[in-house]
C-alpha positions as MATLAB code, in Angstrom:
seq = 'XXXXXXXXXXXXXXXXXXXXXXXXXXXXXXXXXXXXXXXXXXXXXXXXXXXXXXXXXXXXXXXXXXXXXXXXXXXXXXXXXXXXXXXXXXXXXXXXXXXXXXXXXXXXXXXXXXXXXXXXXXXXXXXXXXXXXXXXXXXXXXXXXXXXXXXXXXXXXXXXXXXXXXXXXXXXXXXXXXXXXXXXXXXXXXXXXXXXXXXXXXXXXXXXXXXXXXXXXXXXXXXXXXXXXXXXXXXXXXXXXXXXXXXXXXXXXXXXXXXXXXXXXXXXXXXXXXXXXXXXXXXXXXXXXXXXXXXXXXXXXXXXXXXXXXXXXXXXXXXXXXXXXXXXXXXXXXXXXXXXXXXXXXXXXXXXXXXXXXXXXXXXXXXXXXXXXXXXXXX';
ca = [
      -0.290    0.009    0.209;
       1.455    3.879   -1.010;
       0.230    6.448    1.072;
      -0.340    9.685   -0.515;
       1.908   12.496    0.494;
       0.823   14.221    3.299;
      -1.634   11.364    4.617;
      -2.258   10.488    8.065;
      -1.082    6.394    7.681;
      -1.792    6.258   11.471;
      -5.675    7.661   11.453;
      -6.321    4.943    8.371;
      -8.370    2.219    9.202;
      -7.940   -1.584    8.900;
     -10.488   -3.265    7.106;
     -12.141   -6.058    8.938;
     -10.083   -5.016   12.292;
     -12.383   -4.519   15.427;
     -13.449   -0.757   16.001;
     -10.821    0.538   18.271;
     -12.268    1.092   22.096;
     -10.924    3.215   24.562;
      -9.205    2.238   27.829;
     -12.060    2.845   30.031;
     -14.499    1.255   27.494;
     -12.156   -1.571   27.572;
     -11.787   -1.542   31.864;
     -15.829   -1.411   31.721;
     -16.038   -4.432   29.772;
     -13.962   -6.958   31.564;
     -15.733   -6.170   34.551;
     -19.184   -6.697   33.067;
     -18.022   -9.881   31.229;
     -18.392  -12.982   33.992;
     -17.825  -16.546   34.130;
     -20.086  -18.589   35.329;
     -18.859  -21.830   37.295;
     -20.734  -24.660   39.552;
     -20.275  -22.932   42.621;
     -20.395  -25.857   44.489;
     -17.623  -27.432   42.472;
     -15.826  -24.090   43.106;
     -16.063  -23.784   47.027;
     -15.222  -27.603   47.562;
     -12.140  -27.447   44.919;
     -10.970  -24.625   47.149;
     -11.369  -26.547   50.145;
      -9.913  -29.543   48.816;
      -6.585  -27.280   47.242;
      -5.965  -25.671   51.222;
      -6.164  -29.417   52.250;
      -3.470  -30.640   49.848;
      -1.378  -27.614   50.688;
      -1.082  -28.331   54.517;
      -0.402  -32.087   53.726;
       2.886  -32.950   56.163;
       3.501  -35.945   54.177;
       3.389  -38.344   51.189;
       1.058  -40.385   52.859;
      -0.970  -37.665   54.215;
      -1.689  -36.313   50.815;
      -2.700  -39.944   49.341;
      -5.293  -40.059   52.319;
      -6.541  -36.775   51.172;
      -6.101  -38.073   47.045;
      -8.022  -41.695   47.690;
     -10.327  -41.123   51.056;
     -11.126  -37.753   51.522;
     -11.264  -36.404   47.729;
     -14.610  -38.814   46.699;
     -16.151  -37.791   49.874;
     -15.875  -34.407   49.427;
     -17.166  -34.141   46.128;
     -19.445  -37.017   46.556;
     -17.634  -39.298   44.017;
     -18.328  -43.037   44.396;
     -14.946  -43.791   44.309;
     -11.154  -42.694   43.572;
      -8.329  -44.324   41.970;
      -4.642  -43.316   41.433;
      -1.769  -44.269   39.128;
       1.163  -43.280   39.331;
       4.414  -43.329   37.273;
       7.205  -45.633   39.668;
      10.097  -46.676   37.094;
      12.503  -47.183   39.674;
      10.767  -48.365   42.425;
      11.201  -45.304   44.490;
       7.362  -44.660   45.286;
       7.361  -48.414   46.254;
       9.831  -47.425   49.344;
       8.779  -44.238   50.097;
       4.950  -45.031   50.608;
       4.368  -47.103   54.032;
       1.502  -48.767   54.380;
       0.559  -48.417   50.688;
      -1.105  -51.858   50.478;
      -4.167  -50.686   52.668;
      -5.800  -48.822   50.035;
      -5.713  -52.010   47.685;
      -6.460  -51.626   43.877;
      -7.108  -48.064   44.559;
      -3.163  -47.407   44.464;
      -1.097  -48.087   41.555;
       2.050  -48.454   40.667;
       3.325  -48.789   37.226;
       6.809  -49.570   36.546;
       5.869  -48.641   32.376;
       4.141  -45.594   31.957;
       2.273  -46.861   28.748;
      -1.197  -48.092   30.808;
      -1.576  -44.426   31.625;
      -0.781  -42.475   28.356;
      -3.576  -45.038   27.436;
      -5.906  -43.603   28.576;
      -5.716  -40.300   27.012;
      -5.325  -38.259   23.493;
      -1.335  -37.132   22.787;
      -1.649  -34.477   25.046;
      -2.790  -35.823   28.244;
      -6.319  -33.527   29.387;
      -9.464  -34.067   31.658;
     -11.606  -36.840   30.401;
     -15.026  -37.676   31.454;
     -15.618  -41.240   29.975;
     -19.439  -42.852   29.740;
     -19.741  -46.399   30.378;
     -19.788  -46.624   26.804;
     -16.125  -45.707   26.712;
     -13.734  -49.176   26.096;
     -11.586  -47.200   28.603;
     -13.864  -47.539   31.180;
     -12.776  -51.695   31.242;
      -9.484  -50.086   32.570;
      -9.819  -48.030   35.559;
     -12.054  -48.740   38.627;
     -12.477  -52.131   37.503;
     -13.096  -53.452   41.531;
     -15.778  -50.930   41.808;
     -19.605  -51.627   41.358;
     -22.150  -49.405   39.631;
     -19.511  -46.909   38.590;
     -21.147  -45.366   35.197;
     -19.008  -42.234   34.837;
     -15.304  -41.577   35.566;
     -13.582  -38.547   35.623;
      -9.622  -38.813   34.572;
      -7.360  -36.411   35.858;
      -3.422  -36.264   34.058;
      -0.554  -35.683   36.540;
       1.869  -34.291   34.910;
       5.169  -32.446   35.807;
       7.181  -30.583   33.319;
       4.698  -32.242   30.212;
       5.665  -35.819   31.459;
       3.289  -37.644   32.913;
       3.700  -38.922   36.425;
       0.274  -40.210   37.549;
      -3.728  -40.371   36.650;
      -6.150  -40.127   39.359;
      -9.566  -41.407   38.321;
     -13.021  -40.341   40.236;
     -15.600  -42.750   39.707;
     -19.468  -41.718   39.282;
     -23.369  -43.285   39.154;
     -24.538  -40.926   37.330;
     -23.718  -37.695   35.123;
     -24.298  -35.644   38.393;
     -20.973  -33.331   37.458;
     -21.557  -30.824   35.149;
     -18.407  -30.295   32.979;
     -18.892  -27.344   30.732;
     -16.211  -25.245   29.734;
     -15.355  -23.073   32.701;
     -15.016  -26.172   35.236;
     -12.960  -27.773   32.766;
     -10.625  -25.454   33.451;
     -11.118  -26.216   37.051;
     -10.273  -29.268   37.501;
      -7.441  -28.923   35.173;
      -6.164  -26.273   37.841;
      -6.950  -28.637   40.510;
      -4.863  -31.288   38.612;
      -2.089  -29.131   38.315;
      -2.281  -28.505   41.867;
      -2.196  -32.251   42.795;
       0.615  -33.065   40.322;
       2.848  -29.966   42.278;
       1.815  -31.620   45.945;
       2.641  -34.994   44.582;
       6.219  -33.731   43.165;
       6.839  -31.778   46.842;
       5.647  -34.478   48.990;
       7.854  -37.135   47.393;
      10.451  -34.392   47.642;
      10.458  -34.022   51.243;
       9.597  -37.440   51.828;
      13.289  -38.421   50.626;
      14.791  -36.451   52.054;
      12.720  -37.030   55.599;
      13.161  -40.826   55.044;
      17.213  -40.116   55.422;
      16.611  -39.041   59.074;
      13.720  -41.367   60.127;
      15.414  -44.721   59.275;
      17.815  -46.819   61.112;
      21.241  -46.711   59.679;
      21.823  -50.588   60.446;
      18.177  -52.316   60.431;
      16.788  -49.853   57.853;
      13.044  -49.671   59.461;
      11.814  -46.738   61.213;
      14.376  -45.346   64.103;
      12.529  -43.704   67.187;
      11.716  -40.553   65.434;
       9.821  -42.270   62.103;
       8.099  -44.238   64.895;
       6.672  -41.451   66.731;
       4.986  -40.229   63.291;
       3.850  -43.285   62.377;
       2.034  -44.090   65.435;
       0.245  -40.471   64.842;
      -0.582  -41.439   61.616;
      -1.994  -44.790   62.287;
      -4.025  -43.231   65.821;
      -5.618  -40.981   63.833;
      -6.472  -43.378   60.796;
      -7.982  -45.772   63.642;
     -10.202  -43.486   64.917;
     -10.999  -42.390   61.899;
     -11.824  -45.817   60.814;
     -13.429  -46.599   63.764;
     -11.083  -50.080   64.082;
      -8.456  -51.078   66.871;
      -4.560  -50.718   66.828;
      -2.263  -52.550   68.755;
       1.386  -51.562   70.009;
       4.074  -54.049   70.875;
       7.136  -53.213   72.456;
       9.663  -56.155   72.113;
      13.242  -56.468   73.249;
      16.335  -58.610   73.197;
      17.219  -60.695   76.201;
      20.517  -60.275   77.894;
      21.766  -58.297   75.160;
      23.958  -56.250   76.960;
      25.607  -59.851   78.448;
      25.538  -60.729   74.630;
      27.277  -57.373   73.233;
      30.000  -57.909   75.706;
      31.043  -61.634   74.990;
      30.615  -61.316   71.609;
      31.544  -57.614   70.702;
      29.878  -54.495   68.361;
      29.887  -56.091   64.911;
      28.075  -59.285   66.450;
      26.003  -57.910   68.299;
      25.093  -55.354   65.773;
      24.786  -58.667   63.537;
      22.246  -60.065   65.722;
      20.192  -56.815   65.886;
      20.087  -56.841   61.961;
      18.615  -60.402   61.188;
      16.100  -60.166   64.229;
      14.658  -57.016   62.817;
      14.753  -58.860   59.353;
      13.200  -61.984   60.894;
      10.698  -60.438   62.790;
       9.263  -58.092   59.607;
       9.408  -61.366   57.487;
       6.538  -62.674   59.562;
       4.404  -59.318   59.612;
       1.646  -58.469   57.619;
       1.991  -55.497   55.057;
      -0.028  -53.138   57.043;
       1.917  -53.414   59.900;
       4.963  -51.409   60.635;
       8.061  -51.946   62.905;
      10.809  -49.529   64.289;
      14.190  -49.780   66.429;
      13.708  -47.593   69.230;
      16.922  -47.901   70.970;
      20.382  -50.329   70.669;
      18.516  -53.735   71.269;
      14.476  -52.595   71.360;
      11.899  -53.118   68.915;
       8.125  -51.409   68.419;
       5.677  -53.018   66.025;
       2.438  -51.109   64.859;
      -0.287  -53.438   64.186;
      -3.673  -51.857   62.673;
      -6.932  -53.160   62.720;
      -5.966  -55.770   65.896;
      -7.470  -55.734   69.141;
      -5.717  -57.788   71.836;
      -7.034  -60.976   70.704;
      -5.258  -60.802   67.943;
      -2.285  -58.517   69.165;
      -1.078  -61.002   71.672;
      -1.302  -64.166   68.666;
       1.067  -62.125   66.951;
       3.765  -61.127   69.779;
       3.206  -64.734   70.338;
       3.822  -66.264   67.560;
       6.906  -63.075   66.764;
       7.944  -64.669   70.681;
       8.048  -68.539   69.586;
       9.670  -67.959   66.013;
      12.782  -66.142   67.796;
      13.327  -68.507   70.460;
      13.685  -71.455   67.594;
      15.710  -68.961   65.099;
      19.427  -69.316   65.098;
      21.408  -66.978   64.285;
      24.648  -67.736   62.487;
      26.988  -64.948   61.795;
      28.838  -66.851   58.892;
      32.045  -67.428   60.947;
      30.760  -70.570   62.877;
      29.376  -69.298   65.909;
      25.728  -69.999   66.133;
      23.737  -66.956   68.913;
      19.904  -67.993   70.425;
      18.348  -64.971   71.477;
      15.146  -64.599   72.518;
      12.445  -61.772   73.115;
      10.592  -60.369   75.916;
       7.452  -58.389   74.430;
       5.141  -55.836   76.104;
       1.305  -55.199   74.392;
      -1.134  -52.536   74.758;
      -4.519  -52.063   72.307;
      -6.426  -49.253   71.800;
      -9.876  -50.137   71.095;
     -12.183  -46.272   69.996;
     -15.293  -47.968   71.898;
     -13.611  -48.675   74.984;
     -11.205  -46.030   75.437;
     -12.495  -42.596   73.856;
      -9.529  -40.253   73.243;
      -9.743  -36.370   72.135;
      -5.799  -35.737   72.973;
      -4.415  -37.934   70.558;
      -0.643  -36.676   71.046;
      -1.102  -37.808   74.739;
      -2.580  -40.772   73.206;
       0.415  -41.725   71.492;
       2.325  -40.974   74.253;
       0.432  -43.038   76.802;
       0.514  -46.214   74.483;
       4.163  -46.364   74.510;
       4.573  -45.874   78.621;
       1.883  -48.343   79.010;
       3.520  -51.272   76.149;
       6.996  -49.905   78.059;
       5.830  -51.219   81.639;
       4.303  -54.461   79.997;
       7.785  -55.035   78.283;
       9.273  -54.335   82.042;
       6.540  -56.675   83.642;
       7.716  -59.218   80.762;
      11.371  -59.047   81.433;
      10.746  -59.299   85.209;
       9.063  -62.780   84.925;
      12.636  -63.777   83.504;
      12.311  -62.821   79.307;
      10.934  -64.674   76.721;
       7.153  -63.592   77.449;
       4.512  -61.704   76.460;
       2.976  -59.728   78.793;
      -0.832  -57.399   78.462;
      -0.969  -54.007   80.211;
      -3.807  -51.883   80.028;
      -4.921  -48.387   78.894;
      -6.694  -46.028   81.752;
     -10.164  -45.402   80.769;
      -9.211  -42.088   81.989;
      -8.405  -40.869   78.505;
      -9.237  -37.037   77.583;
];
Protein backbone atom coordinates (compact mmCIF):
# COMPACT_ATOMS: atom_id res chain seq x y z
CA UNK A 1 0.00 0.00 0.00
CA UNK A 2 1.27 3.47 -0.86
CA UNK A 3 0.34 6.57 1.04
CA UNK A 4 -0.27 9.92 -0.53
CA UNK A 5 2.12 12.57 0.53
CA UNK A 6 0.87 14.36 3.58
CA UNK A 7 -1.64 11.57 4.41
CA UNK A 8 -2.17 10.33 8.02
CA UNK A 9 -1.27 6.61 7.95
CA UNK A 10 -1.89 6.18 11.71
CA UNK A 11 -5.45 7.35 11.38
CA UNK A 12 -6.31 4.93 8.55
CA UNK A 13 -8.51 2.00 9.63
CA UNK A 14 -7.54 -1.52 8.66
CA UNK A 15 -10.34 -3.33 6.93
CA UNK A 16 -11.83 -6.19 8.98
CA UNK A 17 -10.29 -5.03 12.28
CA UNK A 18 -12.55 -4.52 15.33
CA UNK A 19 -13.39 -0.91 16.08
CA UNK A 20 -10.98 0.78 18.46
CA UNK A 21 -12.17 1.20 22.06
CA UNK A 22 -10.93 3.49 24.76
CA UNK A 23 -9.15 2.25 27.87
CA UNK A 24 -12.11 3.06 30.11
CA UNK A 25 -14.50 1.19 27.79
CA UNK A 26 -12.17 -1.83 27.79
CA UNK A 27 -12.02 -1.88 31.60
CA UNK A 28 -15.81 -1.64 31.83
CA UNK A 29 -16.19 -4.49 29.36
CA UNK A 30 -13.84 -6.74 31.39
CA UNK A 31 -15.80 -5.97 34.56
CA UNK A 32 -19.13 -6.81 32.95
CA UNK A 33 -17.91 -10.06 31.35
CA UNK A 34 -18.25 -12.84 33.94
CA UNK A 35 -17.78 -16.56 33.70
CA UNK A 36 -20.39 -18.72 35.40
CA UNK A 37 -18.95 -21.81 37.07
CA UNK A 38 -20.57 -24.43 39.32
CA UNK A 39 -20.26 -22.67 42.69
CA UNK A 40 -20.38 -25.94 44.66
CA UNK A 41 -17.54 -27.36 42.55
CA UNK A 42 -15.54 -24.15 42.98
CA UNK A 43 -15.87 -24.08 46.77
CA UNK A 44 -15.11 -27.79 47.12
CA UNK A 45 -12.06 -27.47 44.86
CA UNK A 46 -10.85 -24.50 46.89
CA UNK A 47 -11.19 -26.41 50.17
CA UNK A 48 -9.45 -29.46 48.72
CA UNK A 49 -6.60 -27.30 47.48
CA UNK A 50 -6.05 -25.95 51.00
CA UNK A 51 -6.14 -29.49 52.42
CA UNK A 52 -3.47 -30.67 49.98
CA UNK A 53 -1.25 -27.67 50.58
CA UNK A 54 -1.45 -28.39 54.31
CA UNK A 55 -0.60 -32.11 53.90
CA UNK A 56 2.49 -32.85 55.98
CA UNK A 57 3.81 -35.80 53.99
CA UNK A 58 3.18 -38.23 51.15
CA UNK A 59 0.95 -40.51 53.24
CA UNK A 60 -1.26 -37.58 54.23
CA UNK A 61 -1.57 -36.51 50.58
CA UNK A 62 -2.55 -40.04 49.50
CA UNK A 63 -5.15 -40.14 52.26
CA UNK A 64 -6.65 -36.91 50.93
CA UNK A 65 -6.72 -38.09 47.32
CA UNK A 66 -8.03 -41.61 47.92
CA UNK A 67 -10.23 -41.16 51.01
CA UNK A 68 -11.14 -37.52 51.60
CA UNK A 69 -11.53 -36.41 47.97
CA UNK A 70 -14.29 -38.90 47.00
CA UNK A 71 -16.30 -37.90 50.09
CA UNK A 72 -15.56 -34.24 49.47
CA UNK A 73 -17.04 -34.28 45.96
CA UNK A 74 -19.58 -37.11 46.52
CA UNK A 75 -17.76 -39.44 44.14
CA UNK A 76 -18.26 -43.18 44.54
CA UNK A 77 -14.58 -44.07 44.38
CA UNK A 78 -11.10 -42.79 43.63
CA UNK A 79 -8.17 -44.56 42.01
CA UNK A 80 -4.61 -43.32 41.62
CA UNK A 81 -2.06 -44.65 39.15
CA UNK A 82 1.53 -43.49 39.68
CA UNK A 83 4.55 -43.86 37.43
CA UNK A 84 7.32 -45.54 39.45
CA UNK A 85 9.96 -46.92 37.04
CA UNK A 86 12.71 -47.27 39.67
CA UNK A 87 10.57 -48.42 42.61
CA UNK A 88 11.25 -45.23 44.57
CA UNK A 89 7.60 -44.65 45.43
CA UNK A 90 7.20 -48.27 46.52
CA UNK A 91 9.86 -47.61 49.17
CA UNK A 92 8.56 -44.19 50.21
CA UNK A 93 4.87 -45.02 50.58
CA UNK A 94 4.28 -46.57 54.00
CA UNK A 95 1.28 -48.88 54.27
CA UNK A 96 0.17 -48.33 50.69
CA UNK A 97 -1.30 -51.85 50.62
CA UNK A 98 -4.23 -50.64 52.71
CA UNK A 99 -5.61 -48.88 49.63
CA UNK A 100 -5.74 -52.12 47.66
CA UNK A 101 -6.43 -51.69 43.95
CA UNK A 102 -7.11 -47.97 44.46
CA UNK A 103 -3.37 -47.26 44.49
CA UNK A 104 -1.34 -48.69 41.61
CA UNK A 105 2.36 -48.18 40.93
CA UNK A 106 3.38 -48.68 37.29
CA UNK A 107 6.92 -49.23 36.10
CA UNK A 108 5.82 -48.49 32.54
CA UNK A 109 3.89 -45.31 31.69
CA UNK A 110 2.29 -46.86 28.59
CA UNK A 111 -0.90 -47.91 30.41
CA UNK A 112 -1.45 -44.35 31.67
CA UNK A 113 -0.71 -42.73 28.33
CA UNK A 114 -3.20 -45.04 26.61
CA UNK A 115 -5.99 -43.49 28.68
CA UNK A 116 -5.48 -40.10 27.02
CA UNK A 117 -4.98 -38.54 23.64
CA UNK A 118 -1.57 -37.35 22.44
CA UNK A 119 -1.85 -34.37 24.81
CA UNK A 120 -3.17 -35.58 28.19
CA UNK A 121 -6.22 -33.57 29.23
CA UNK A 122 -9.27 -33.92 31.48
CA UNK A 123 -11.49 -36.78 30.28
CA UNK A 124 -15.07 -37.63 31.28
CA UNK A 125 -15.75 -41.25 30.32
CA UNK A 126 -19.18 -42.83 29.92
CA UNK A 127 -20.09 -46.48 30.45
CA UNK A 128 -19.82 -47.12 26.69
CA UNK A 129 -16.19 -45.96 26.52
CA UNK A 130 -13.79 -48.91 26.25
CA UNK A 131 -11.41 -47.19 28.66
CA UNK A 132 -13.94 -47.88 31.42
CA UNK A 133 -12.73 -51.47 31.30
CA UNK A 134 -9.28 -50.28 32.42
CA UNK A 135 -10.07 -47.88 35.25
CA UNK A 136 -11.93 -48.53 38.52
CA UNK A 137 -12.32 -52.18 37.57
CA UNK A 138 -12.93 -53.35 41.13
CA UNK A 139 -15.78 -50.89 41.70
CA UNK A 140 -19.45 -51.65 40.96
CA UNK A 141 -22.15 -49.18 39.95
CA UNK A 142 -19.72 -46.79 38.25
CA UNK A 143 -21.30 -45.30 35.13
CA UNK A 144 -18.98 -42.35 34.62
CA UNK A 145 -15.30 -41.71 35.32
CA UNK A 146 -13.48 -38.41 35.49
CA UNK A 147 -9.81 -38.79 34.52
CA UNK A 148 -7.24 -36.23 35.68
CA UNK A 149 -3.74 -36.55 34.17
CA UNK A 150 -0.94 -35.64 36.57
CA UNK A 151 2.07 -34.17 34.80
CA UNK A 152 5.42 -32.62 35.57
CA UNK A 153 7.08 -30.50 32.87
CA UNK A 154 4.90 -32.18 30.25
CA UNK A 155 5.76 -35.70 31.45
CA UNK A 156 3.05 -37.95 32.88
CA UNK A 157 3.71 -38.88 36.49
CA UNK A 158 0.28 -40.25 37.32
CA UNK A 159 -3.43 -40.45 36.60
CA UNK A 160 -6.28 -39.86 39.06
CA UNK A 161 -9.63 -41.53 38.34
CA UNK A 162 -12.88 -40.51 40.04
CA UNK A 163 -15.93 -42.73 39.65
CA UNK A 164 -19.57 -41.58 39.62
CA UNK A 165 -22.92 -43.36 39.58
CA UNK A 166 -24.57 -40.77 37.37
CA UNK A 167 -23.69 -37.67 35.41
CA UNK A 168 -24.20 -35.36 38.37
CA UNK A 169 -21.05 -33.41 37.51
CA UNK A 170 -21.64 -30.95 34.68
CA UNK A 171 -18.31 -30.32 32.98
CA UNK A 172 -18.47 -27.25 30.76
CA UNK A 173 -15.47 -25.21 29.68
CA UNK A 174 -15.21 -23.21 32.96
CA UNK A 175 -15.49 -26.43 35.00
CA UNK A 176 -12.85 -28.07 32.84
CA UNK A 177 -10.49 -25.20 33.50
CA UNK A 178 -11.15 -25.45 37.23
CA UNK A 179 -10.55 -29.22 37.27
CA UNK A 180 -7.42 -28.80 35.13
CA UNK A 181 -6.17 -26.26 37.67
CA UNK A 182 -6.90 -28.75 40.45
CA UNK A 183 -4.94 -31.46 38.57
CA UNK A 184 -2.00 -29.05 38.34
CA UNK A 185 -2.14 -28.41 42.09
CA UNK A 186 -2.31 -32.18 42.77
CA UNK A 187 0.72 -32.77 40.55
CA UNK A 188 2.70 -30.01 42.25
CA UNK A 189 1.75 -31.18 45.77
CA UNK A 190 2.62 -34.76 44.89
CA UNK A 191 6.02 -33.81 43.44
CA UNK A 192 6.85 -31.72 46.53
CA UNK A 193 5.61 -34.44 48.92
CA UNK A 194 7.85 -37.04 47.27
CA UNK A 195 10.86 -34.72 47.51
CA UNK A 196 10.17 -34.01 51.20
CA UNK A 197 9.63 -37.70 51.89
CA UNK A 198 12.96 -38.62 50.34
CA UNK A 199 14.74 -36.16 52.62
CA UNK A 200 12.64 -37.10 55.64
CA UNK A 201 13.21 -40.81 55.08
CA UNK A 202 16.93 -40.37 55.59
CA UNK A 203 16.33 -38.89 59.06
CA UNK A 204 13.65 -41.41 60.09
CA UNK A 205 15.42 -44.65 59.15
CA UNK A 206 17.65 -46.71 61.39
CA UNK A 207 20.87 -47.11 59.35
CA UNK A 208 21.61 -50.61 60.70
CA UNK A 209 18.24 -52.30 60.17
CA UNK A 210 16.73 -49.99 57.52
CA UNK A 211 13.45 -49.82 59.46
CA UNK A 212 12.04 -46.73 61.17
CA UNK A 213 13.94 -45.18 64.05
CA UNK A 214 12.36 -43.62 67.16
CA UNK A 215 11.52 -40.42 65.30
CA UNK A 216 9.93 -42.39 62.51
CA UNK A 217 7.95 -44.50 64.98
CA UNK A 218 6.52 -41.42 66.69
CA UNK A 219 5.35 -40.17 63.32
CA UNK A 220 3.95 -43.59 62.39
CA UNK A 221 1.99 -44.05 65.61
CA UNK A 222 0.46 -40.57 65.33
CA UNK A 223 -0.70 -41.35 61.80
CA UNK A 224 -2.04 -44.81 62.68
CA UNK A 225 -3.96 -43.49 65.71
CA UNK A 226 -5.63 -40.87 63.51
CA UNK A 227 -6.47 -43.52 60.92
CA UNK A 228 -7.79 -45.96 63.56
CA UNK A 229 -9.97 -43.25 65.05
CA UNK A 230 -11.39 -42.29 61.67
CA UNK A 231 -12.09 -45.92 60.71
CA UNK A 232 -13.21 -46.84 64.24
CA UNK A 233 -10.79 -49.77 64.26
CA UNK A 234 -8.49 -50.97 67.06
CA UNK A 235 -4.73 -50.47 67.10
CA UNK A 236 -2.13 -52.58 68.91
CA UNK A 237 1.41 -51.61 69.86
CA UNK A 238 4.08 -54.20 70.68
CA UNK A 239 7.38 -53.23 72.31
CA UNK A 240 9.97 -56.03 72.17
CA UNK A 241 13.52 -56.28 73.49
CA UNK A 242 16.27 -58.84 72.92
CA UNK A 243 16.82 -60.62 76.24
CA UNK A 244 20.23 -60.28 77.92
CA UNK A 245 21.55 -58.25 75.00
CA UNK A 246 24.09 -56.40 77.17
CA UNK A 247 25.75 -59.70 78.11
CA UNK A 248 25.76 -60.80 74.48
CA UNK A 249 27.26 -57.47 73.44
CA UNK A 250 30.04 -57.69 76.03
CA UNK A 251 30.83 -61.35 75.22
CA UNK A 252 30.80 -61.15 71.42
CA UNK A 253 31.55 -57.51 70.72
CA UNK A 254 29.93 -54.69 68.79
CA UNK A 255 30.13 -56.30 65.38
CA UNK A 256 28.27 -59.49 66.31
CA UNK A 257 25.89 -57.51 68.51
CA UNK A 258 24.89 -55.41 65.52
CA UNK A 259 24.62 -58.55 63.41
CA UNK A 260 22.16 -60.09 65.88
CA UNK A 261 20.03 -56.93 65.98
CA UNK A 262 19.90 -56.81 62.19
CA UNK A 263 18.97 -60.49 61.85
CA UNK A 264 16.25 -60.27 64.52
CA UNK A 265 14.77 -57.21 62.79
CA UNK A 266 14.78 -59.01 59.44
CA UNK A 267 13.17 -62.10 60.95
CA UNK A 268 10.41 -60.19 62.74
CA UNK A 269 9.72 -58.00 59.70
CA UNK A 270 9.37 -61.04 57.43
CA UNK A 271 6.53 -62.39 59.60
CA UNK A 272 4.50 -59.18 59.71
CA UNK A 273 1.56 -58.23 57.53
CA UNK A 274 2.05 -55.68 54.77
CA UNK A 275 0.14 -53.07 56.79
CA UNK A 276 2.14 -53.61 60.01
CA UNK A 277 4.99 -51.23 60.82
CA UNK A 278 8.22 -51.92 62.68
CA UNK A 279 10.74 -49.55 64.24
CA UNK A 280 13.98 -49.74 66.22
CA UNK A 281 13.59 -47.62 69.33
CA UNK A 282 17.02 -48.14 70.90
CA UNK A 283 20.02 -50.48 70.78
CA UNK A 284 18.06 -53.72 71.30
CA UNK A 285 14.45 -52.54 71.56
CA UNK A 286 11.86 -52.61 68.78
CA UNK A 287 8.25 -51.53 68.34
CA UNK A 288 5.59 -52.97 66.06
CA UNK A 289 2.36 -51.18 65.10
CA UNK A 290 -0.49 -53.52 64.19
CA UNK A 291 -3.44 -51.67 62.64
CA UNK A 292 -6.98 -53.12 62.83
CA UNK A 293 -5.90 -55.40 65.67
CA UNK A 294 -7.30 -55.75 69.18
CA UNK A 295 -5.86 -57.61 72.16
CA UNK A 296 -6.71 -61.11 70.94
CA UNK A 297 -5.06 -60.77 67.52
CA UNK A 298 -2.24 -58.71 69.01
CA UNK A 299 -1.41 -61.44 71.54
CA UNK A 300 -1.48 -64.08 68.81
CA UNK A 301 0.97 -62.08 66.69
CA UNK A 302 3.21 -61.31 69.67
CA UNK A 303 3.30 -64.97 70.77
CA UNK A 304 4.06 -66.13 67.25
CA UNK A 305 6.85 -63.56 67.07
CA UNK A 306 8.28 -64.70 70.41
CA UNK A 307 8.24 -68.39 69.41
CA UNK A 308 9.76 -67.67 66.02
CA UNK A 309 12.75 -65.84 67.52
CA UNK A 310 13.15 -68.52 70.20
CA UNK A 311 13.50 -71.15 67.45
CA UNK A 312 15.65 -68.92 65.25
CA UNK A 313 19.37 -69.75 65.13
CA UNK A 314 21.45 -66.70 64.23
CA UNK A 315 24.38 -67.87 62.14
CA UNK A 316 27.05 -65.19 61.91
CA UNK A 317 28.71 -66.86 58.93
CA UNK A 318 31.87 -67.68 60.91
CA UNK A 319 30.77 -70.90 62.51
CA UNK A 320 29.09 -69.32 65.55
CA UNK A 321 25.37 -69.90 66.13
CA UNK A 322 23.64 -67.62 68.61
CA UNK A 323 20.26 -68.25 70.25
CA UNK A 324 18.32 -65.21 71.39
CA UNK A 325 14.85 -64.63 72.82
CA UNK A 326 12.44 -61.69 73.04
CA UNK A 327 10.45 -60.13 75.84
CA UNK A 328 7.34 -58.41 74.49
CA UNK A 329 4.95 -55.87 75.99
CA UNK A 330 1.55 -55.28 74.42
CA UNK A 331 -1.16 -52.63 74.62
CA UNK A 332 -4.28 -52.15 72.48
CA UNK A 333 -6.53 -49.16 71.90
CA UNK A 334 -10.16 -49.54 70.90
CA UNK A 335 -12.08 -46.37 70.14
CA UNK A 336 -15.36 -47.69 71.59
CA UNK A 337 -13.88 -48.72 74.95
CA UNK A 338 -11.30 -45.97 75.42
CA UNK A 339 -12.55 -42.70 73.87
CA UNK A 340 -9.77 -40.18 73.44
CA UNK A 341 -9.65 -36.58 72.27
CA UNK A 342 -5.98 -35.68 72.73
CA UNK A 343 -4.28 -37.85 70.12
CA UNK A 344 -0.66 -36.88 70.95
CA UNK A 345 -1.35 -37.69 74.60
CA UNK A 346 -2.84 -41.05 73.58
CA UNK A 347 0.30 -41.85 71.54
CA UNK A 348 2.52 -41.09 74.52
CA UNK A 349 0.31 -43.11 76.86
CA UNK A 350 0.30 -46.14 74.56
CA UNK A 351 4.11 -46.07 74.43
CA UNK A 352 4.33 -45.71 78.20
CA UNK A 353 1.90 -48.56 78.91
CA UNK A 354 3.61 -50.83 76.35
CA UNK A 355 6.98 -50.14 78.01
CA UNK A 356 5.50 -51.05 81.41
CA UNK A 357 4.18 -54.30 79.92
CA UNK A 358 7.67 -55.00 78.55
CA UNK A 359 9.18 -54.38 82.00
CA UNK A 360 6.73 -56.93 83.43
CA UNK A 361 7.76 -59.48 80.79
CA UNK A 362 11.44 -58.97 81.59
CA UNK A 363 10.72 -59.22 85.34
CA UNK A 364 9.24 -62.67 84.71
CA UNK A 365 12.56 -63.86 83.29
CA UNK A 366 12.10 -62.82 79.69
CA UNK A 367 11.07 -64.80 76.62
CA UNK A 368 7.40 -64.05 77.35
CA UNK A 369 4.54 -61.77 76.33
CA UNK A 370 2.95 -59.40 78.84
CA UNK A 371 -0.27 -57.45 78.34
CA UNK A 372 -1.15 -54.08 79.89
CA UNK A 373 -4.29 -52.00 79.43
CA UNK A 374 -4.90 -48.31 78.99
CA UNK A 375 -6.68 -46.26 81.62
CA UNK A 376 -10.31 -45.42 80.85
CA UNK A 377 -9.68 -41.80 81.86
CA UNK A 378 -8.15 -40.69 78.58
CA UNK A 379 -8.94 -37.11 77.60
